[in-house]
C-alpha positions as CSV (number, residue, x, y, z in Angstrom):
1,M,16.0,24.0,6.4
2,I,12.7,24.9,7.9
3,R,11.7,26.7,4.6
4,A,12.8,23.7,2.5
5,T,10.8,21.4,4.8
6,A,7.7,23.5,4.6
7,T,8.1,23.6,0.8
8,A,8.4,19.8,0.6
9,L,5.3,19.3,2.8
10,G,3.4,21.9,0.9
11,L,4.2,20.3,-2.4
12,I,3.0,16.9,-1.2
13,A,-0.2,18.4,0.3
14,G,-0.9,20.3,-2.9
15,Y,-0.4,17.1,-4.9
16,L,-2.8,15.1,-2.7
17,F,-5.4,17.9,-2.6
18,T,-5.3,18.1,-6.4
19,A,-5.7,14.4,-6.9
20,T,-8.6,14.4,-4.4
21,T,-10.3,17.3,-6.0
22,L,-10.1,15.9,-9.5
23,G,-11.2,12.5,-8.3
24,S,-14.2,14.1,-6.6
25,V,-15.2,16.0,-9.8
26,L,-14.8,12.8,-11.9
27,A,-16.9,10.8,-9.4
28,W,-19.6,13.5,-9.5
29,V,-19.7,13.4,-13.3
30,L,-19.8,9.6,-13.5
31,D,-22.2,9.0,-10.6
32,G,-25.2,7.3,-12.1
33,V,-23.5,6.8,-15.5
34,L,-21.4,3.8,-14.3
35,E,-22.8,0.9,-12.4
36,F,-20.3,1.2,-9.6
37,E,-21.0,2.8,-6.3
38,Y,-20.0,6.5,-5.9
39,I,-17.3,5.6,-3.3
40,K,-15.7,3.1,-5.6
41,I,-15.6,5.6,-8.5
42,L,-14.2,8.3,-6.1
43,S,-11.4,6.1,-4.7
44,R,-10.4,4.9,-8.2
45,G,-10.5,8.4,-9.5
46,I,-8.2,9.7,-6.8
47,L,-5.7,7.0,-7.5
48,L,-6.0,7.6,-11.3
49,F,-5.1,11.3,-10.9
50,A,-2.4,10.5,-8.4
51,A,-0.9,8.2,-11.0
52,L,-1.2,10.8,-13.8
53,G,0.3,13.4,-11.5
54,L,3.4,11.4,-10.7
55,I,5.7,12.8,-13.5
56,P,4.5,16.4,-13.0
57,L,5.1,16.0,-9.3
58,W,8.7,14.8,-9.6
59,R,9.4,17.5,-12.3
60,I,8.2,20.2,-10.0
61,A,10.2,18.7,-7.2
62,G,13.3,18.9,-9.4
63,L,13.7,15.1,-9.7
64,N,14.2,12.8,-12.6
65,A,14.0,9.0,-13.1
66,A,17.7,8.6,-12.2
67,D,17.1,10.5,-8.8
68,L,14.3,8.0,-8.0
69,E,16.6,5.1,-9.1
70,L,14.0,4.1,-11.7
71,R,16.6,4.2,-14.4
72,P,18.2,2.0,-15.5
73,I,15.8,-0.9,-14.8
74,N,17.6,-3.2,-12.4
75,F,16.5,-6.7,-13.3
76,S,19.2,-8.1,-11.0
77,Q,17.6,-6.5,-8.0
78,L,14.1,-7.5,-9.2
79,L,15.1,-11.2,-9.4
80,K,16.9,-11.1,-6.1
81,A,14.2,-9.4,-4.1
82,Y,11.1,-11.2,-5.4
83,P,11.9,-14.6,-3.8
84,L,12.9,-12.8,-0.6
85,G,9.5,-11.1,-0.7
86,L,7.8,-14.4,-1.0
87,A,9.9,-15.8,1.9
88,V,9.0,-12.9,4.1
89,V,5.2,-13.4,3.6
90,A,5.4,-17.2,3.8
91,P,5.5,-17.5,7.7
92,L,2.2,-15.5,7.8
93,I,0.6,-17.8,5.3
94,L,1.9,-20.8,7.2
95,F,0.4,-19.5,10.4
96,F,-3.0,-19.0,8.8
97,M,-2.9,-22.5,7.5
98,V,-1.6,-24.2,10.7
99,S,-4.0,-22.3,12.9
100,G,-6.9,-23.1,10.6
101,F,-7.8,-19.5,10.1
102,R,-7.8,-20.2,6.4
103,V,-8.3,-23.6,4.8
104,I,-7.8,-24.8,1.2
105,D,-10.8,-24.2,-0.9
106,D,-11.7,-27.6,-2.4
107,R,-13.9,-25.8,-5.0
108,V,-10.8,-24.6,-6.9
109,D,-10.1,-26.7,-10.0
110,Y,-6.4,-26.6,-10.8
111,S,-7.0,-28.2,-14.2
112,D,-9.2,-25.3,-15.2
113,A,-7.5,-22.6,-17.3
114,D,-9.2,-19.9,-15.2
115,I,-7.1,-20.5,-12.1
116,W,-3.9,-20.2,-14.1
117,L,-5.2,-17.1,-15.8
118,F,-5.7,-15.7,-12.3
119,V,-2.1,-16.6,-11.4
120,L,-0.9,-14.7,-14.4
121,T,-3.1,-11.7,-13.6
122,A,-2.0,-11.7,-10.0
123,L,1.7,-11.7,-11.2
124,V,1.1,-8.7,-13.5
125,S,-1.1,-6.7,-11.2
126,G,1.4,-7.2,-8.4
127,L,4.1,-5.8,-10.5
128,L,2.0,-2.8,-11.6
129,V,0.9,-2.1,-8.0
130,G,4.6,-2.3,-6.9
131,V,5.8,0.1,-9.6
132,F,3.0,2.7,-9.0
133,E,2.9,2.7,-5.2
134,E,6.7,2.4,-4.7
135,T,7.4,5.1,-7.3
136,L,4.9,7.4,-5.6
137,F,5.6,6.7,-1.9
138,R,9.2,5.5,-1.7
139,G,10.3,7.2,-4.9
140,V,8.9,10.7,-5.1
141,L,7.4,11.5,-1.7
142,F,10.1,9.9,0.4
143,T,12.9,11.4,-1.7
144,V,11.3,14.9,-1.5
145,L,11.0,14.7,2.3
146,R,14.4,13.0,2.8
147,R,16.2,15.9,1.2
148,T,15.6,18.1,4.2
149,L,14.4,15.7,7.0
150,G,15.7,12.8,8.9
151,F,14.9,9.2,8.0
152,M,12.4,8.5,10.8
153,F,10.2,11.6,10.3
154,S,10.3,11.1,6.5
155,A,9.5,7.4,6.7
156,S,6.7,8.1,9.3
157,V,5.0,10.7,7.1
158,V,5.2,8.4,4.0
159,G,4.0,5.4,6.1
160,V,0.9,7.3,7.3
161,L,0.1,8.4,3.7
162,Y,0.7,4.9,2.3
163,S,-1.5,3.3,4.9
164,A,-4.2,6.0,4.6
165,V,-4.8,5.6,0.9
166,H,-5.8,2.0,1.4
167,F,-9.0,3.1,3.2
168,L,-10.3,5.6,0.7
169,D,-13.4,3.5,0.1
170,A,-13.6,2.0,3.6
171,Q,-16.7,4.0,4.7
172,A,-19.3,5.7,2.5
173,I,-21.7,8.4,3.8
174,E,-25.3,7.4,3.4
175,N,-28.1,9.7,2.1
176,I,-25.9,12.5,0.9
177,S,-26.5,14.6,-2.3
178,I,-23.6,14.1,-4.6
179,R,-21.8,17.3,-5.6
180,W,-18.4,18.0,-7.2
181,Y,-17.0,18.6,-3.7
182,S,-18.6,15.5,-2.0
183,G,-15.4,13.6,-2.3
184,Y,-13.8,15.7,0.6
185,A,-16.6,14.5,3.0
186,H,-16.2,10.9,2.0
187,V,-12.4,10.9,2.3
188,W,-12.7,12.6,5.8
189,A,-15.3,10.0,6.9
190,A,-13.0,7.2,5.7
191,F,-10.0,8.5,7.6
192,S,-11.9,9.5,10.8
193,G,-13.4,6.1,10.9
194,L,-10.0,4.6,11.5
195,A,-10.0,6.0,15.0
196,S,-13.1,3.9,15.9
197,P,-12.5,0.7,17.9
198,A,-14.7,-1.0,15.4
199,G,-12.7,0.5,12.5
200,Y,-9.7,-0.7,10.7
201,W,-7.1,0.7,13.1
202,D,-5.2,-2.6,13.3
203,A,-4.9,-2.8,9.5
204,F,-3.8,0.9,9.5
205,V,-1.0,0.1,12.0
206,A,0.2,-2.9,10.0
207,L,0.2,-1.0,6.7
208,F,2.0,2.0,8.4
209,L,4.8,-0.3,9.6
210,L,4.9,-1.9,6.1
211,G,5.3,1.6,4.6
212,V,8.2,2.4,7.0
213,F,9.8,-1.0,6.2
214,F,9.8,-0.2,2.5
215,C,11.3,3.2,3.3
216,W,14.1,1.4,5.1
217,I,14.6,-0.8,2.1
218,R,14.6,2.2,-0.2
219,E,17.2,3.9,1.9
220,R,19.6,1.0,2.0
221,A,18.9,-1.1,-1.1
222,G,17.2,1.0,-3.7
223,L,13.7,1.5,-5.2
224,W,13.8,-1.6,-7.4
225,W,14.1,-3.8,-4.2
226,C,11.0,-2.0,-2.9
227,I,9.1,-2.6,-6.1
228,S,10.0,-6.3,-6.3
229,L,9.3,-7.0,-2.6
230,H,6.0,-5.2,-2.9
231,A,5.0,-7.1,-6.1
232,A,5.8,-10.4,-4.4
233,W,3.6,-9.5,-1.4
234,V,0.7,-8.5,-3.6
235,F,1.0,-11.7,-5.7
236,A,1.3,-14.1,-2.7
237,I,-1.6,-12.6,-0.8
238,R,-3.9,-12.5,-3.8
239,L,-3.1,-16.0,-4.7
240,F,-3.4,-17.3,-1.2
241,K,-6.8,-15.7,-0.7
242,E,-8.0,-17.0,-4.0
243,V,-7.3,-20.7,-3.2
244,T,-8.4,-20.6,0.5
245,V,-11.4,-19.7,2.5
246,R,-11.6,-18.2,5.9
247,D,-12.8,-19.9,9.1
248,I,-15.1,-17.1,10.5
249,Y,-15.1,-18.4,14.1
250,N,-11.4,-19.1,14.4
251,P,-9.9,-18.1,17.8
252,Y,-7.1,-16.2,16.1
253,E,-9.4,-13.8,14.3
254,V,-8.4,-11.0,16.6
255,L,-5.0,-11.0,14.9
256,V,-6.5,-10.2,11.5
257,S,-8.4,-7.1,10.5
258,S,-11.8,-7.2,8.8
259,Y,-10.3,-4.8,6.2
260,D,-9.1,-7.6,4.0
261,N,-8.8,-10.6,6.3
262,F,-5.1,-10.7,6.0
263,V,-3.3,-7.6,7.3
264,G,-3.8,-6.8,11.0
265,L,-2.0,-7.3,14.3
266,L,-0.3,-10.5,13.2
267,V,1.3,-8.7,10.3
268,A,2.2,-5.8,12.6
269,F,3.9,-8.1,15.1
270,W,5.8,-9.9,12.3
271,L,7.1,-6.6,10.9
272,L,8.2,-5.5,14.3
273,F,10.0,-8.7,14.7
274,I,11.8,-8.1,11.4
275,F,12.7,-4.6,12.5
276,V,14.3,-6.0,15.7
277,V,16.2,-8.6,13.8
278,L,17.5,-6.0,11.3
279,W,18.5,-3.7,14.1
280,L,20.3,-6.4,15.9
281,A,22.1,-7.5,12.7
282,R,23.2,-3.9,12.1
283,R,24.5,-3.6,15.7
284,V,26.5,-6.8,15.3
285,N,28.0,-5.7,11.9
286,S,29.0,-2.3,13.3
287,T,31.0,-3.8,16.2
């Protein structure tokens, strides 16, 4: 078991190191060629190679689409989970509105085709994000670890990785010569900055709990539930932020991270509440 665990962890580490290396080389090549900042090119490059490496990763791990529960496509689960995902995020949106943390943006013209194009784009991008991130984290990585490890350890590792990738471009290093290996330093700076009191630690905690929550869903309901719930969250948050503006001096701002002005302590508390409710429901059903 120890050997199998070490192999699983080594496989994941190698995969992440390879994606980071290739992303760093790509950012070095494209720095100055594209108009984007180096850190943006780096983070997108790492995610690009992480996506391209998904199928080789699950092949090396001895998995297939059926093992990951990607096949057959379960439209029934998708349709059931999506409204539930919207319902789960709705209380957060309601709190932001009632507390005045975010208010309706009266500059939005609902008769303009652009806003409806944004709605369509948010729907599609939410689904794409759900498919990619859930296939990677709850599909491949969680499945590889879960073969030899318990649920809590596997879910915790995946939760940390899932949360960490959101901060790849959180902090750039100033006045540094760009080399093919510079990406390592930027990634380290981004992650080490999370420990700072002024950093995004509250967003990291919320996203970690969300990652664990999706692992729990994967364990009990399947990957398509994760994909649909995730897609619904992405869509709802993007649309909500598009049609509202934030009150900078709201007294509840401590509950929201400056990372994206949505996730933070409020989301973390809400997820902990959901965990407690699910645990109590399971206890009642088992008696």
